[in-house]
LUMNUTOR-102043 format. One record per residue (C-alpha): residue number from 1; residue in one letter; x, y, z. Coordinates in Angstrom, 3 decimals, m for minus. Example, Ala and Ser with C-alpha at 12.3 -4.5 7.8 and 13.67 -1.06 7.14 Angstrom:
  pos  code        c1        c2        c3
    1     a    12.300    m4.500     7.800
    2     s    13.670    m1.060     7.140
END
This chain:
  pos  code        c1        c2        c3
    1     m     0.408    m0.212    m0.158
    2     t     0.870     3.457    m0.529
    3     l     0.333     6.331     1.863
    4     s    m0.321     9.670     0.036
    5     k     0.069    13.237     2.453
    6     s    m3.635    13.148     3.635
    7     k    m3.707     9.483     4.931
    8     f    m0.365    10.394     6.555
    9     l    m1.875    13.383     8.158
   10     a    m4.917    11.384     9.311
   11     g    m2.682     9.401    11.025
   12     w    m0.945    11.656    12.792
   13     q    m4.212    13.288    14.670
   14     c    m5.140     9.432    15.198
   15     l    m4.065     6.036    14.142
   16     k    m7.813     4.349    14.177
   17     r    m9.159     7.174    11.672
   18     l    m6.031     6.464     9.067
   19     y    m7.348     3.024     9.466
   20     l   m10.848     4.054     8.738
   21     l   m10.168     6.089     5.789
   22     v    m8.357     2.981     4.347
   23     h   m10.547    m0.003     4.904
   24     r   m14.224     1.411     5.960
   25     p   m14.292     4.650     3.536
   26     d   m18.055     3.323     3.573
   27     l   m18.356     4.937     7.199
   28     v   m17.297     8.424     6.172
   29     a   m19.777    10.698     7.616
   30     g   m20.032    14.594     7.916
   31     s   m21.627    17.455     6.455
   32     e   m21.665    18.047     2.647
   33     g   m22.611    21.711     1.843
   34     t   m19.491    22.261     5.050
   35     d   m16.798    20.286     3.554
   36     h   m17.906    21.371    m0.319
   37     a   m17.182    25.374     1.342
   38     f   m14.597    24.394     2.740
   39     m   m12.559    22.540    m0.152
   40     e   m13.892    25.578    m2.639
   41     q   m12.269    27.780    m0.571
   42     g    m9.211    26.301    m0.484
   43     l    m9.372    24.918    m4.357
   44     e   m10.218    29.369    m5.186
   45     v    m6.829    30.330    m3.393
   46     g    m4.773    27.578    m4.636
   47     r    m5.647    28.657    m8.402
   48     l    m4.681    32.385    m7.431
   49     a    m1.233    31.026    m5.764
   50     p     0.951    29.563    m9.182
   51     k     0.256    34.004   m10.063
   52     l     3.440    34.366    m7.532
   53     f     5.847    32.514    m9.825
   54     p     5.098    33.594   m13.326
   55     g     6.539    31.230   m16.237
   56     g     6.185    28.283   m13.465
   57     v     4.512    24.757   m14.865
   58     e     1.971    22.785   m13.592
   59     v     2.159    19.360   m13.311
   60     t    m1.355    18.259   m14.654
   61     a    m0.881    14.417   m14.978
   62     i    m3.608    12.265   m12.505
   63     g    m1.883     9.012   m12.086
   64     l     0.978     8.567    m9.679
   65     g     3.629     7.240   m12.613
   66     e     2.617     9.730   m15.364
   67     a     2.989    12.773   m12.155
   68     i     6.336    11.466   m11.133
   69     r     7.616    11.309   m14.847
   70     a     6.119    14.431   m15.689
   71     t     7.572    16.454   m12.659
   72     r    11.406    14.312   m13.395
   73     e    11.038    16.731   m16.840
   74     l    10.181    19.872   m15.494
   75     i    13.096    19.258   m12.958
   76     a    15.265    18.516   m15.825
   77     n    14.561    21.818   m17.055
   78     p    16.629    25.009   m16.207
   79     q    14.548    27.012   m17.976
   80     i    11.196    26.180   m15.642
   81     p    11.247    28.928   m12.512
   82     a     8.942    26.758   m10.760
   83     i     6.572    23.875   m10.959
   84     f     2.814    23.801    m9.618
   85     e     1.654    20.367    m8.090
   86     p     4.914    18.278    m8.309
   87     a     4.708    14.326    m7.304
   88     f     7.158    12.477    m6.120
   89     e     6.938     8.783    m3.923
   90     w     9.970     7.457    m1.544
   91     d     9.365     4.145    m0.082
   92     g     5.509     3.998    m0.448
   93     v     4.880     7.419     0.498
   94     y     3.218     9.254    m2.010
   95     v     3.630    13.384    m2.056
   96     r     1.970    15.805    m4.192
   97     a     3.487    19.675    m3.328
   98     d     1.973    23.058    m3.846
   99     i     4.931    24.907    m5.512
  100     l     8.336    24.238    m5.505
  101     q    10.094    27.240    m6.367
  102     r    13.736    26.779    m8.167
  103     r    17.230    28.822    m6.751
  104     k    19.698    30.588    m9.163
  105     d    21.779    27.990    m6.865
  106     r    19.984    25.065    m7.740
  107     r    18.339    24.138    m4.878
  108     w    14.779    24.229    m4.245
  109     r    11.881    26.037    m1.906
  110     l     9.065    23.508    m0.556
  111     i     5.895    26.074    m0.476
  112     e     2.914    25.059     1.141
  113     v    m0.052    27.073     0.213
  114     k    m3.182    27.254     2.719
  115     s    m6.637    29.575     2.658
  116     s    m6.281    30.144     6.647
  117     t    m5.323    33.633     7.648
  118     s    m2.677    32.400     9.427
  119     l     0.101    29.895    10.595
  120     k    m1.206    27.177    12.164
  121     e     0.569    24.468    14.205
  122     e    m1.291    21.847    12.621
  123     y     0.295    22.779     9.123
  124     i     4.058    21.648    10.063
  125     p     3.536    18.163     9.778
  126     d     2.208    18.945     6.384
  127     v     5.387    20.376     5.183
  128     a     7.218    17.995     7.394
  129     i     6.133    15.380     5.121
  130     q     6.758    16.800     1.851
  131     n    10.061    17.716     2.791
  132     h    10.867    14.272     4.284
  133     v     9.942    12.750     0.645
  134     l    10.852    15.631    m1.383
  135     s    14.651    14.618     0.036
  136     k    14.572    11.115     0.051
  137     a    13.724    11.558    m3.544
  138     g    17.017    13.152    m4.017
  139     i    15.615    16.946    m4.343
  140     d    18.057    19.203    m2.694
  141     v    14.832    21.404    m0.770
  142     a    17.102    24.465     0.637
  143     s    13.427    25.899     2.942
  144     c    10.070    25.253     3.456
  145     h     7.860    28.277     3.609
  146     l     4.242    28.237     3.874
  147     a     1.691    31.124     2.238
  148     h    m1.386    32.007     3.735
  149     v    m4.021    34.188     3.271
  150     n    m3.039    38.255     4.398
  151     r    m6.424    39.355     6.044
  152     a    m5.409    42.994     5.579
  153     y    m4.961    42.850     1.774
  154     v    m8.165    45.259     0.645
  155     y    m9.356    44.363    m2.877
  156     q    m8.580    47.634    m5.324
  157     g   m10.053    46.485    m8.392
  158     g    m9.010    44.539   m11.514
  159     a    m6.456    41.895   m10.872
  160     i    m5.755    40.571    m7.535
  161     d    m2.152    41.248    m6.608
  162     p    m1.048    37.836    m5.422
  163     w     1.925    39.033    m3.542
  164     r    m0.055    41.007    m1.340
  165     f    m2.943    38.611    m1.007
  166     f    m0.119    35.669     0.575
  167     r     2.110    36.221     3.311
  168     i     4.999    33.611     3.204
  169     k     6.522    32.809     6.365
  170     n     9.588    30.864     6.537
  171     v     8.473    27.083     8.749
  172     t    12.120    25.616     7.824
  173     r    13.113    25.502    11.573
  174     r    10.027    24.131    12.540
  175     v     9.795    21.250    10.146
  176     e    13.435    20.171    11.008
  177     a    12.240    19.604    14.331
  178     l     9.788    17.495    13.498
  179     r    12.274    15.170    11.313
  180     p    13.341    12.932    13.825
  181     k     9.450    12.177    14.256
  182     l     8.667    10.545    11.057
  183     p    10.297     7.061    10.630
  184     s     8.644     6.018    13.874
  185     q     5.212     7.359    13.296
  186     l     5.351     6.121     9.233
  187     e     5.868     2.748    10.783
  188     s     3.189     2.998    12.883
  189     e     0.849     4.224    10.158
  190     f     1.901     1.482     8.068
  191     r     1.459    m1.359    10.554
  192     v    m1.997     0.200    10.763
  193     i    m3.105     0.455     7.229
  194     s    m1.690    m3.359     6.499
  195     s    m3.823    m4.358     9.756
  196     t    m6.908    m6.408     9.643
  197     e    m8.370    m4.915    12.659
  198     p    m8.241    m1.157    13.599
  199     p    m5.873    m0.091    16.576
  200     n    m7.562     0.485    20.052
  201     v    m7.465     4.042    20.658
  202     e    m9.260     6.244    23.561
  203     t   m11.511     8.954    22.677
  204     g   m10.273    12.526    23.705
  205     l    m9.203    16.044    22.486
  206     h    m7.776    14.416    18.952
  207     c   m11.487    13.345    17.825
  208     s   m11.902    17.053    16.928
  209     r    m8.617    18.328    16.759
  210     p    m7.344    20.015    14.396
  211     r   m10.363    18.755    13.160
  212     t   m13.500    16.861    13.382
  213     c   m12.757    13.605    12.522
  214     e   m14.872    11.797     9.444
  215     f   m15.688     8.609    12.126
  216     y   m17.263    11.093    15.020
  217     e   m19.782     9.140    15.704
  218     q   m18.504     5.898    15.670
  219     c   m16.060     6.375    18.566
  220     n   m18.453     8.962    20.336
  221     p   m22.394     7.164    20.089
  222     p   m24.703     9.866    20.822
  223     l   m25.485    10.203    24.550
  224     p   m28.352    10.296    26.196
  225     e   m30.784    13.190    26.359
  226     d   m30.491    14.010    29.982
  227     h   m26.792    13.603    29.975
  228     i   m24.700    16.620    31.869
  229     s   m22.829    17.509    28.742
  230     y   m25.879    18.772    27.566
  231     l   m26.156    21.411    30.161
  232     p   m25.809    24.783    28.913
  233     r   m21.678    25.962    28.628
  234     i   m21.305    23.787    31.173
  235     g   m17.058    23.687    31.923
  236     a   m14.886    20.556    31.158
  237     k   m13.934    20.778    35.023
  238     v   m17.728    20.453    36.052
  239     i   m17.808    17.068    34.406
  240     v   m14.928    15.511    35.862
  241     k   m16.529    16.114    39.066
  242     l   m20.138    15.191    38.512
  243     r   m18.280    12.230    36.782
  244     e   m16.113    11.849    40.049
  245     l   m19.624    11.585    42.316
  246     g   m20.609     8.551    39.586
  247     v   m22.989    11.120    38.441
  248     s   m23.324    11.193    34.213
  249     s   m27.491    12.068    33.994
  250     i   m28.632    16.018    34.926
  251     k   m31.825    14.344    36.455
  252     d   m29.420    12.614    38.845
  253     i   m27.192    15.472    39.762
  254     p   m27.674    16.221    44.223
  255     d   m30.209    19.558    44.893
  256     d   m27.126    20.944    47.137
  257     y   m24.600    20.281    44.158
  258     s   m22.603    23.867    43.641
  259     l   m23.848    24.946    40.220
  260     n   m23.870    28.851    38.964
  261     e   m27.231    29.912    38.396
  262     r   m28.197    29.490    34.972
  263     l   m27.490    25.744    35.346
  264     r   m29.398    25.181    38.038
  265     h   m32.212    26.777    36.579
  266     a   m31.200    24.439    33.452
  267     c   m30.760    21.368    35.630
  268     t   m33.888    21.624    37.524
  269     s   m36.145    22.165    33.818
  270     v   m34.490    18.814    32.887
  271     q   m35.381    16.887    36.292
  272     t   m38.574    18.623    36.564
  273     g   m39.697    18.254    32.499
  274     q   m40.840    21.511    32.717
  275     p   m39.582    24.703    30.857
  276     w   m38.043    27.924    33.381
  277     f   m38.732    31.426    32.934
  278     s   m37.612    34.213    34.835
  279     t   m39.509    36.292    36.510
  280     a   m37.449    39.145    34.817
  281     l   m38.362    38.127    31.468
  282     k   m41.374    40.423    31.680
  283     d   m39.104    43.840    32.328
  284     e   m36.236    42.441    29.639
  285     l   m39.616    42.312    27.056
  286     a   m41.380    45.905    28.281
  287     v   m38.146    48.177    26.117
  288     l   m39.401    47.073    23.449
  289     k   m40.693    49.602    20.891
  290     y   m43.608    49.650    17.803
  291     p   m43.487    48.648    15.731
  292     l   m41.340    45.688    16.052
  293     c   m38.949    44.638    12.820
  294     f   m38.103    41.297    12.845
  295     m   m34.829    41.060    10.401
  296     d   m32.213    38.728     9.557
  297     f   m29.027    38.325     7.269
  298     e   m27.448    35.952     4.791
  299     t   m24.215    36.039     3.830
  300     i   m21.432    34.705     2.256
  301     n   m17.407    35.458     2.900
  302     p   m15.035    34.093     0.405
  303     a   m11.386    33.800     0.885
  304     i   m10.761    35.957    m2.850
  305     p   m12.656    39.529    m2.531
  306     r   m14.257    39.993    m4.885
  307     f   m15.359    43.808    m4.509
  308     v   m13.249    46.740    m4.245
  309     g   m13.174    47.595    m0.523
  310     m   m13.001    44.189     0.781
  311     h   m10.754    41.993     2.522
  312     p   m10.306    38.167     2.240
  313     y   m13.126    36.921     3.976
  314     d   m15.383    39.906     4.347
  315     h   m19.025    39.325     4.218
  316     i   m20.883    40.055     1.109
  317     p   m24.519    40.135     2.335
  318     f   m27.272    39.186    m0.589
  319     q   m30.223    38.780     1.342
  320     w   m32.109    40.235     4.056
  321     s   m35.846    39.337     5.187
  322     v   m37.888    41.747     8.149
  323     h   m41.011    41.269     9.365
  324     v   m42.774    44.524    10.715
  325     q   m45.678    44.158    13.269
  326     h   m47.274    46.925    14.921
  327     r   m49.011    47.363    18.000
  328     t   m52.448    48.339    16.553
  329     s   m52.537    45.154    14.421
  330     e   m51.925    41.653    14.185
  331     a   m51.358    41.395    10.463
  332     l   m47.433    40.765     9.562
  333     e   m45.692    42.892     6.858
  334     h   m42.358    41.604     5.315
  335     h   m40.611    43.049     3.146
  336     e   m37.446    40.821     1.824
  337     y   m34.382    41.067    m0.857
  338     l   m32.345    39.121    m2.942
  339     a   m29.508    40.069    m4.704
  340     g   m30.126    37.915    m8.226
  341     d   m27.004    38.188    m9.919
  342     t   m22.928    38.191    m9.756
  343     c   m22.814    42.550    m9.548
  344     d   m22.185    44.109    m6.270
  345     p   m25.303    43.541    m4.044
  346     r   m23.932    45.440    m1.077
  347     r   m25.732    49.130    m2.181
  348     g   m28.873    47.035    m2.991
  349     f   m28.760    45.427     0.138
  350     i   m28.800    48.566     2.518
  351     s   m30.479    50.617     0.500
  352     s   m33.611    48.651     0.464
  353     l   m33.066    47.696     4.365
  354     c   m32.619    51.164     5.633
  355     d   m36.282    51.857     3.720
  356     a   m37.719    48.721     5.128
  357     l   m37.230    49.139     8.885
  358     g   m37.690    52.934     8.915
  359     q   m36.413    55.291    11.493
  360     q   m38.768    54.244    14.393
  361     g   m39.084    51.053    16.232
  362     s   m37.015    48.185    17.829
  363     i   m35.088    45.957    15.237
  364     v   m35.309    42.157    16.770
  365     v   m32.581    40.001    15.902
  366     y   m30.781    37.101    17.422
  367     n   m27.064    36.918    17.706
  368     g   m27.159    40.876    17.273
  369     s   m23.554    41.233    17.057
  370     f   m23.497    39.503    13.813
  371     e   m25.987    41.988    12.078
  372     s   m24.382    44.631    14.170
  373     r   m20.850    43.889    12.090
  374     r   m22.056    43.754     9.014
  375     l   m23.870    47.118     9.160
  376     s   m20.141    48.406    10.139
  377     e   m18.896    47.164     7.173
  378     a   m21.620    48.665     5.379
  379     a   m20.549    51.699     6.625
  380     r   m17.633    51.398     5.573
  381     w   m18.123    51.040     2.042
  382     l   m20.607    53.192     1.671
  383     p   m20.082    55.568     3.779
  384     e   m23.098    58.420     2.208
  385     f   m24.876    55.225     4.431
  386     s   m23.170    55.604     7.708
  387     e   m26.055    58.032     9.286
  388     q   m28.834    55.910     8.373
  389     i   m26.818    52.600     9.677
  390     e   m25.454    54.036    12.966
  391     s   m29.359    54.639    13.807
  392     i   m30.499    50.905    12.698
  393     q   m27.596    50.553    15.447
  394     s   m28.664    51.841    18.058
  395     r   m32.355    50.390    17.698
  396     l   m30.848    46.693    17.729
  397     w   m32.591    44.208    20.080
  398     d   m31.180    40.972    20.745
  399     l   m33.263    38.153    21.262
  400     l   m30.186    35.607    22.277
  401     p   m29.324    37.152    25.294
  402     v   m32.849    37.212    26.546
  403     v   m33.244    33.440    26.066
  404     r   m30.241    32.681    27.266
  405     d   m30.210    34.260    30.683
  406     h   m34.096    34.534    31.436
  407     v   m35.633    30.731    29.680
  408     y   m34.577    27.370    29.051
  409     h   m36.575    24.871    27.653
  410     p   m35.327    20.726    27.848
  411     a   m35.576    20.209    24.253
  412     f   m33.031    22.867    23.956
  413     a   m30.203    20.329    25.205
  414     g   m27.665    22.544    26.176
  415     s   m27.654    24.776    22.742
  416     y   m29.598    28.363    22.606
  417     s   m29.438    28.608    18.725
  418     l   m32.464    29.352    17.087
  419     k   m32.787    26.314    15.455
  420     a   m32.935    24.661    18.952
  421     v   m34.874    26.969    20.795
  422     l   m37.271    27.562    17.729
  423     p   m39.124    23.886    17.822
  424     a   m39.334    24.214    21.704
  425     l   m40.954    27.313    22.212
  426     a   m43.136    27.732    19.017
  427     q   m43.840    23.487    18.041
  428     e   m45.663    24.340    14.967
  429     m   m42.883    25.693    13.549
  430     t   m40.131    23.604    11.548
  431     y   m36.936    23.690     9.505
  432     d   m37.532    19.941     8.222
  433     g   m37.933    19.577     4.818
  434     m   m37.527    23.189     3.567
  435     d   m34.755    23.206     0.462
  436     v   m32.447    25.653     2.421
  437     a   m32.257    25.092     6.076
  438     d   m29.083    26.864     7.485
  439     g   m26.513    29.473     6.632
  440     q   m24.295    27.800     5.280
  441     e   m26.741    25.978     2.750
  442     a   m28.066    29.626     2.121
  443     g   m24.840    30.740     0.902
  444     l   m24.224    27.610    m1.435
  445     t   m27.383    27.910    m2.680
  446     w   m27.187    31.395    m3.751
  447     e   m23.559    30.894    m5.360
  448     t   m25.296    27.911    m6.928
  449     m   m27.895    30.354    m8.501
  450     v   m25.969    33.261    m9.581
  451     r   m22.423    31.963   m10.783
  452     g   m23.519    28.224   m11.585
  453     n   m24.549    26.668   m14.628
  454     v   m28.601    26.139   m13.914
  455     d   m31.599    26.370   m16.052
  456     r   m34.433    29.517   m16.065
  457     v   m36.164    26.396   m14.216
  458     e   m33.794    25.378   m11.395
  459     r   m32.362    29.160   m10.936
  460     e   m36.472    29.947    m9.896
  461     r   m36.379    27.021    m7.546
  462     l   m33.645    27.881    m5.624
  463     r   m34.561    32.250    m5.620
  464     q   m37.424    30.598    m3.592
  465     a   m35.933    27.884    m1.810
  466     l   m33.682    31.105    m0.401
  467     l   m36.880    33.278     0.038
  468     d   m39.049    30.671     1.875
  469     y   m35.626    30.470     4.434
  470     c   m34.597    33.509     5.290
  471     g   m38.105    34.841     5.663
  472     q   m38.915    31.963     7.827
  473     d   m35.741    33.019    10.170
  474     t   m37.489    36.091    10.500
  475     l   m41.163    34.870    11.321
  476     a   m39.341    32.238    13.613
  477     l   m38.411    35.849    15.712
  478     v   m41.723    36.825    15.838
  479     r   m43.245    33.595    17.047
  480     v   m40.657    33.137    19.945
  481     l   m41.327    36.323    20.882
  482     e   m44.948    35.738    20.901
  483     e   m44.697    32.897    22.923
  484     l   m42.351    35.030    25.740
  485     n   m45.057    37.500    25.846
  486     r   m47.643    34.516    26.379
  487     r   m45.187    33.418    28.870
  488     c   m45.002    36.825    30.892
  489     l   m48.666    37.019    31.756
  490     q   m48.460    33.631    33.546
  491     l   m45.429    35.200    35.833
END
């Protein structure tokens, strides 16, 4: 068996993960939307990196033998300044580097490209195994580098400047420090993939670091609904102390066990099976001013900025929904905006939003820091709207901390996300069966709608799915607040 770079890194994280990738890939589980978005970000950055070295040549061959032969030919040609995706193999270990730059002294610089905005420790084994194989294969690697995205880069229009977009850092010393560990690690990995049984590895932090394992649920089966880890924001130390007492169920936590106020309310709620509402909830809701505007945004944050003034990973707001409720009427007004093409949506987004929100009343949001940051970015990009935006920000009323501090329902299962709170407090509402059911999926759907190769019928289906989802989010805020008001009448 050969060991690819990706499988080596899987084994570096956990030998059992490596075994399952090789022998039981059918058990792989994960979020397809999240994985796709992450991969697309990496591919987009990877396509830009070769522009750092004009005249470089990419090894396009896919097959192992053919790619290695093509790499050797390019290495032998002194006119080639850089090689992209070169392939190497040594003693059963197969790697493809991102960039191999030829130096004037005929030695080489190895450059690994990452789409993150910083140099992370988890990247060093990645570069180290490449350096190991290249060196064994006869390549004189003078230095090892990591190129990552420069978050401070500001797009000025036209072509992206790769030398400003990337930061390139020398990691040679850190790579060399890992060199002594590689032979024993490789020996362990080859032994594992040659075995007929998976290794016995205890679960721990490595199950989710540096990334959540594809086989997480195989080693970490779902916990009972009343497990102590489902208490909201419970610390690891508290869990350890409870386990030492032999307590794993919330229902078994003694009444005299010391818990902070939030945990105690949640604990009592689960033990009694009844929701808890603070007596101070009425005061929290009393500050709301009509007309109430229930607002939600949808955004994407591409690694490579698309419009002037944007940084890498800045959010592009492409959709909003606002439900308006007047004190004198039970009827709701609904306003919405959805960008329909690849043109810069920022001006249309903020201009239409300002019109829909008017100048009076509270603006109800959930996790308001997100919307507030997006509004601040819009004010930076479009200063002519800054006064209106500042007024909108002063009217924001965040429902999340109100729920977090004054409400608990056993069905929350320790989470205060809207997806957990909504079905617990407004059981008639659900996201089940919707074509778009979360923010990540909304971003992917919008990208497909405006940039994908879809016909008119499919485009309209995607458009309606996005409108339905964002409208559901703001209607959910309406229903949750209605339930809180109803409960206040009973306090």
